[in-house]
C-alpha positions in Angstrom: -74.6 -32.6 -48.5 -71.7 -30.7 -47.0 -70.0 -28.7 -49.6 -67.4 -26.8 -47.6 -63.7 -27.8 -47.0 -64.0 -28.6 -43.3 -63.2 -31.8 -41.4 -62.5 -33.1 -37.9 -58.8 -33.2 -37.3 -56.8 -36.0 -35.8 -53.3 -36.5 -34.4 -51.7 -36.8 -37.8 -52.6 -33.1 -38.4 -51.2 -31.9 -35.0 -48.3 -30.0 -36.6 -50.7 -28.0 -38.8 -53.0 -27.3 -35.8 -50.0 -26.1 -33.8 -49.0 -23.7 -36.6 -52.5 -22.2 -36.6 -52.3 -21.8 -32.8 -48.9 -20.1 -33.0 -50.4 -17.5 -35.4 -52.6 -16.3 -32.5 -51.2 -17.5 -29.2 -53.6 -15.5 -27.1 -56.9 -16.5 -28.8 -55.6 -20.1 -29.2 -54.3 -20.5 -25.7 -57.1 -22.6 -24.4 -56.8 -25.0 -27.3 -53.0 -25.0 -27.2 -53.0 -26.1 -23.6 -55.3 -29.0 -24.3 -53.4 -30.1 -27.4 -50.1 -30.1 -25.5 -51.7 -32.2 -22.8 -53.9 -34.6 -24.8 -53.1 -34.3 -28.5 -56.0 -34.3 -30.9 -57.7 -37.4 -29.5 -61.2 -36.1 -28.8 -61.9 -38.9 -26.3 -59.0 -37.8 -24.1 -59.5 -34.0 -24.4 -63.3 -33.8 -24.1 -63.6 -31.9 -27.4 -63.2 -32.0 -31.1 -61.1 -29.8 -33.4 -62.4 -29.0 -36.8 -60.2 -27.5 -39.5 -60.9 -25.4 -42.6 -58.7 -25.1 -45.6 -58.3 -26.3 -49.2 -57.0 -29.8 -49.8 -55.2 -31.1 -46.7 -54.1 -27.6 -45.6 -55.5 -26.2 -42.4 -56.0 -22.4 -42.3 -58.6 -22.0 -39.5 -59.7 -24.2 -36.6 -62.5 -24.3 -34.1 -62.5 -26.2 -30.8 -65.9 -27.7 -30.0 -66.4 -29.0 -26.4 -67.5 -27.4 -23.2 -66.6 -24.1 -25.0 -66.7 -23.2 -28.7 -63.4 -21.5 -29.6 -62.5 -20.3 -33.1 -58.9 -19.5 -33.9 -57.7 -17.6 -37.0 -61.2 -18.0 -38.4 -61.7 -16.2 -41.7 -65.3 -15.2 -42.7 -65.4 -18.2 -45.1 -64.2 -20.5 -42.3 -66.7 -19.2 -39.8 -69.5 -19.8 -42.3 -68.3 -23.3 -42.8 -67.9 -24.0 -39.1 -71.5 -22.7 -38.5 -72.8 -25.0 -41.2 -71.4 -28.1 -39.5 -72.0 -27.1 -35.9 -75.5 -25.9 -36.6 -76.6 -29.3 -37.7 -75.8 -30.7 -34.2 -77.4 -29.9 -30.8 -75.5 -27.3 -28.8 -73.0 -28.9 -26.3 -71.0 -25.8 -25.3 -71.8 -23.5 -22.4 -70.1 -20.5 -24.2 -68.5 -19.3 -27.4 -65.2 -17.5 -26.7 -62.6 -15.9 -28.9 -61.8 -13.0 -31.2 -64.9 -10.8 -31.4 -65.3 -10.8 -35.2 -65.4 -14.6 -35.4 -67.5 -15.2 -32.3 -70.1 -12.7 -33.2 -70.3 -14.0 -36.8 -70.6 -17.6 -35.5 -73.4 -16.5 -33.1 -75.3 -14.7 -35.9 -75.3 -17.9 -37.9 -75.9 -20.3 -35.0 -78.5 -18.4 -33.0 -81.4 -19.6 -35.1 -80.5 -23.2 -34.5 -79.3 -23.0 -30.9 -81.9 -20.7 -29.4 -81.4 -17.7 -27.1 -78.2 -16.9 -25.3 -78.2 -15.9 -21.6 -75.8 -13.1 -22.3 -73.7 -11.7 -25.1 -70.6 -9.7 -24.4 -69.5 -8.2 -27.7 -66.4 -6.3 -26.7 -64.0 -7.6 -24.2 -60.5 -6.0 -24.6 -57.8 -8.6 -24.8 -54.7 -7.4 -22.9 -51.1 -8.6 -22.8 -48.1 -7.9 -20.6 -44.5 -9.0 -21.4 -42.5 -7.2 -18.7 -42.6 -6.6 -15.0 -45.1 -4.0 -13.9 -43.7 -0.5 -13.1 -45.6 -0.4 -9.8 -44.5 -2.3 -6.7 -46.1 -5.7 -6.2 -48.0 -6.5 -3.1 -45.8 -8.7 -0.9 -48.8 -10.2 0.8 -50.0 -11.8 -2.5 -48.8 -15.4 -2.7 -49.5 -18.8 -4.1 -52.3 -20.6 -2.3 -51.3 -23.7 -0.4 -53.2 -27.0 -0.8 -54.3 -26.8 2.8 -56.0 -23.5 2.0 -58.4 -24.7 -0.7 -61.4 -24.6 1.7 -60.6 -20.9 2.4 -60.2 -20.0 -1.2 -63.3 -21.8 -2.4 -66.0 -19.4 -1.1 -64.1 -16.5 -2.8 -64.0 -18.4 -6.0 -67.7 -19.1 -5.9 -68.4 -15.4 -5.2 -66.2 -14.4 -8.2 -67.8 -16.9 -10.5 -71.3 -15.9 -9.6 -70.6 -12.2 -9.9 -68.9 -12.6 -13.3 -70.9 -15.3 -15.0 -74.3 -14.5 -13.5 -75.0 -18.1 -12.2 -73.6 -20.0 -9.3 -71.1 -22.8 -9.9 -72.9 -24.7 -7.1 -76.1 -25.3 -9.2 -75.2 -28.5 -11.2 -73.5 -30.8 -8.7 -73.3 -28.8 -5.5 -70.0 -27.3 -6.7 -68.0 -30.5 -6.6 -66.7 -30.2 -10.1 -65.8 -26.5 -9.6 -64.0 -27.3 -6.3 -62.0 -30.0 -8.1 -60.9 -27.4 -10.7 -59.9 -24.9 -7.9 -58.0 -27.6 -6.1 -56.2 -28.5 -9.4 -55.1 -24.9 -9.9 -53.8 -24.7 -6.4 -51.9 -28.0 -6.7 -50.4 -26.7 -10.0 -49.2 -23.5 -8.3 -51.5 -21.4 -10.5 -53.8 -19.8 -7.8 -52.8 -16.6 -6.0 -54.5 -14.9 -3.0 -54.0 -12.3 -0.3 -55.3 -13.4 3.1 -56.4 -11.5 6.1 -56.4 -14.2 8.7 -58.3 -17.0 7.1 -60.2 -14.7 4.8 -59.3 -14.2 1.1 -59.6 -10.6 0.1 -57.9 -10.9 -3.3 -57.6 -13.9 -5.7 -56.6 -14.7 -9.3 -55.7 -17.8 -11.2 -53.5 -18.8 -14.1 -56.4 -20.6 -15.8 -54.5 -21.4 -19.0 -50.8 -22.0 -19.4 -48.9 -22.5 -22.7 -45.3 -22.0 -23.8 -46.4 -18.7 -25.3 -48.6 -17.1 -22.6 -50.5 -17.7 -19.4 -54.1 -16.4 -19.2 -55.2 -14.9 -15.9 -58.8 -15.4 -15.0 -60.9 -15.2 -11.8 -59.5 -11.8 -10.6 -61.6 -10.8 -7.6 -61.4 -8.4 -4.7 -63.6 -8.8 -1.7 -66.4 -6.1 -2.0 -65.5 -4.8 1.5 -62.0 -4.1 0.4 -62.7 -2.5 -3.0 -61.8 1.1 -3.6 -58.7 0.9 -1.4 -56.1 0.6 -4.1 -55.5 -3.1 -3.3 -56.1 -4.5 -6.8 -53.2 -2.9 -8.8 -50.3 -4.0 -6.5 -52.0 -7.4 -6.1 -52.2 -7.9 -9.9 -48.6 -6.6 -10.2 -47.5 -9.5 -7.9 -49.4 -12.0 -10.0 -48.0 -10.6 -13.2 -44.4 -10.5 -12.0 -44.5 -14.0 -10.6 -46.1 -15.5 -13.7 -43.6 -13.8 -16.0 -40.7 -15.1 -13.9 -42.0 -18.6 -13.3 -44.5 -19.6 -16.0 -44.7 -18.0 -19.4 -43.1 -15.1 -21.4 -46.3 -13.2 -21.5 -49.4 -12.8 -19.3 -52.8 -12.2 -21.0 -56.4 -11.7 -20.0 -59.6 -10.3 -21.3 -62.0 -8.0 -19.5 -65.5 -6.6 -20.0 -65.3 -3.2 -21.7 -67.6 -1.7 -19.2 -65.4 -2.7 -16.2 -63.4 0.6 -16.2 -62.0 0.0 -12.7 -60.4 -3.3 -13.8 -59.1 -1.8 -17.0 -57.4 1.0 -15.0 -55.8 -1.7 -12.8 -54.4 -3.6 -15.8 -53.1 -0.5 -17.4 -51.2 0.3 -14.2 -49.7 -3.1 -14.4 -48.4 -2.6 -17.9 -51.0 -4.5 -19.9 -51.6 -3.3 -23.5 -54.2 -4.0 -26.1 -54.0 -7.1 -28.3 -57.4 -6.8 -29.8 -60.9 -7.7 -28.7 -62.7 -10.9 -27.5 -66.4 -11.6 -27.4 -68.2 -14.1 -25.2 -71.7 -15.7 -25.7 -73.0 -17.4 -22.6 -75.7 -20.0 -22.5 
């Protein structure tokens, strides 16, 4: 019998969920975007939100869907979430969030869910709230809907390099291409082209009223080491701050020293550490 103060949350508790998300707008960005779009109706948002707290109060939450995302999760809350989630088959492809909560969840769930494909325990979370000091690359721009076919191979290369598996495996890439097309349509995909070839790309994968999270940053291997990335990221950061959200955030693997230097040049500063468990 479950003995912990945890429950699945519904629309009547939306205000409490939003207050938790506002306490950590960077770790909670993915959930905040979904709640803003779909509310807490799990059948519309493709996931469930569990809350932890005494009585009817919500102090910590976890999103359980294609990804497992804890937000403001105390050690007691993390233990409670693991007790509930560990009783069910794994449905997520990753666990993402603040490193302390993610690694604690994985320590508790690993025995029930089997081995992970990869565990990345320290991914610096970085935030910028002002224009970069360096000049942006004027050739970096929003991708047009007619250019999705040109962008898609670069997106596949980035995903395969970063995640370690190809997004073409499950359905030939149809779902991934739809996602790329949605980002382009929403004016959330940037690229620099040389002719019809994409040599730099990045997307605003998550957008809330507090931050926009950049993902999918990639430079064509042939063009790496030429100083292209920093001005290109400066262009993305400047446009996102002007047009989309008051802050720009991202997380990066701690061993990716080249990328971390680029983000530092663009004015990104530390906001803690993420961890990711990939299945």
